[in-house]
C-alpha positions as CSV (number, residue, x, y, z in Angstrom):
1,X,-126.0,53.6,59.3
2,X,-128.7,51.2,58.2
3,X,-132.2,50.7,57.5
4,X,-133.7,47.9,59.6
5,X,-136.8,46.0,59.0
6,X,-138.8,43.8,61.2
7,X,-141.0,42.0,58.6
8,X,-144.6,40.8,59.4
9,X,-147.6,39.5,57.6
10,X,-149.7,42.6,58.2
11,X,-147.2,45.2,59.5
12,X,-143.6,45.9,59.5
13,X,-141.2,47.8,61.8
14,X,-138.7,50.1,60.1
15,X,-135.9,52.1,61.6
16,X,-132.9,54.1,60.5
17,X,-130.0,53.5,63.1
18,X,-126.7,54.8,63.1
19,X,-123.9,52.8,64.8
20,X,-122.8,55.5,67.2
21,X,-125.8,58.0,67.4
22,X,-128.5,55.2,67.7
23,X,-132.0,55.7,66.5
24,X,-132.3,58.3,63.7
25,X,-136.0,57.4,63.0
26,X,-138.4,54.5,63.5
27,X,-142.1,53.6,62.2
28,X,-144.5,50.9,61.7
29,X,-146.1,50.5,58.2
30,X,-148.4,48.1,56.5
31,X,-146.5,45.3,55.0
32,X,-148.0,46.3,51.6
33,X,-146.1,49.5,51.6
34,X,-142.8,48.0,52.7
35,X,-140.8,48.4,49.3
36,X,-142.0,52.0,48.8
37,X,-141.2,52.9,52.5
38,X,-137.7,51.3,52.4
39,X,-136.8,52.8,49.3
40,X,-137.8,56.2,50.6
41,X,-135.8,55.9,53.8
42,X,-132.7,54.5,51.9
43,X,-132.9,57.4,49.4
44,X,-133.5,60.0,52.2
45,X,-130.4,58.8,54.0
46,X,-128.4,57.6,51.1
47,X,-128.1,54.1,52.4
48,X,-127.7,50.9,50.6
49,X,-127.5,48.5,53.6
50,X,-130.9,47.0,54.8
51,X,-130.9,44.8,57.9
52,X,-134.0,42.4,57.9
53,X,-135.2,39.9,60.4
54,X,-134.8,36.2,59.2
55,X,-138.4,35.1,60.1
56,X,-140.5,33.2,57.7
57,X,-142.0,36.4,56.3
58,X,-138.8,37.8,55.4
59,X,-138.3,35.8,52.1
60,X,-141.3,37.8,50.6
61,X,-140.1,41.1,51.9
62,X,-136.6,40.3,50.6
63,X,-137.9,39.6,47.1
64,X,-139.6,43.1,47.1
65,X,-136.3,44.7,48.5
66,X,-134.0,43.0,45.8
67,X,-136.0,45.0,43.2
68,X,-135.2,48.5,44.6
69,X,-132.5,50.7,43.1
70,X,-131.1,53.7,44.9
71,X,-128.9,56.1,42.5
72,X,-128.4,52.9,40.4
73,X,-127.2,50.8,43.2
74,X,-129.2,47.7,44.6
75,X,-129.9,47.3,48.2
76,X,-127.7,45.0,50.2
77,X,-130.1,43.0,52.2
78,X,-128.6,41.2,55.1
79,X,-130.7,38.8,57.5
80,X,-130.5,39.0,61.1
81,X,-131.5,36.4,63.5
82,X,-134.7,37.8,65.1
83,X,-135.0,35.1,67.9
84,X,-136.9,36.9,70.9
85,X,-136.4,40.4,69.3
86,X,-140.1,41.1,70.1
87,X,-139.5,40.3,73.8
88,X,-136.4,42.7,73.7
89,X,-138.7,45.3,71.9
90,X,-141.2,45.2,74.7
91,X,-138.4,45.7,77.3
92,X,-137.2,48.8,75.4
93,X,-140.7,50.0,75.0
94,X,-141.2,50.1,78.8
95,X,-137.8,51.5,79.3
96,X,-138.7,54.5,77.1
97,X,-142.4,54.7,78.2
98,X,-142.7,53.8,81.8
99,X,-146.1,52.7,83.1
100,X,-148.1,55.7,84.7
101,X,-150.4,55.6,87.5
102,X,-151.4,52.4,89.3
103,X,-149.9,50.5,86.4
104,X,-146.5,51.5,87.6
105,X,-146.9,49.1,90.4
106,X,-147.5,46.0,88.2
107,X,-144.3,44.6,86.7
108,X,-143.8,45.2,83.3
109,X,-143.3,41.7,82.4
110,X,-146.9,41.1,83.2
111,X,-148.1,43.9,81.0
112,X,-148.5,44.2,77.3
113,X,-147.6,47.6,75.6
114,X,-150.6,49.4,74.5
115,X,-149.0,49.9,71.0
116,X,-147.2,47.6,68.5
117,X,-143.4,47.4,69.2
118,X,-142.4,46.4,65.7
119,X,-140.5,49.6,65.2
120,X,-138.4,48.8,68.4
121,X,-138.0,45.3,67.2
122,X,-136.3,46.7,64.0
123,X,-133.9,48.8,66.2
124,X,-132.9,45.6,68.0
125,X,-132.2,44.0,64.7
126,X,-129.9,46.8,63.8
127,X,-128.2,46.7,67.1
128,X,-127.5,42.9,66.8
129,X,-126.1,43.6,63.2
130,X,-123.7,46.3,64.7
131,X,-122.6,44.1,67.6
132,X,-121.8,41.3,65.1
133,X,-119.7,43.9,63.1
134,X,-116.9,44.6,65.9
């Protein structure tokens, strides 16, 4: 099980994902609260492995995460390539929340989700990490 983070300038997607059970929880937070939220999730689920997207904003986030201690242990922060993770996140959003009414006749590839999908992107990053561990 890992904490996964899709870092962004203004908001971040966070998820706790289990290799077999899938998504335990997911949320979107303001970037300013990333360290506290990641520490809270890691402590709550007794985790020390954090997966983070490797975009340009990840360097700042990694710096904050490196200062966190959970029960005396530092977090192991592992970067994962986030190329096109937002596109995959949109697809996953539409799979979980199919369009209703007349919008169901418009292909989802032509629609934008009505909410941010950073939490879904974090899940995608965790799944990429697990698939590389096999």
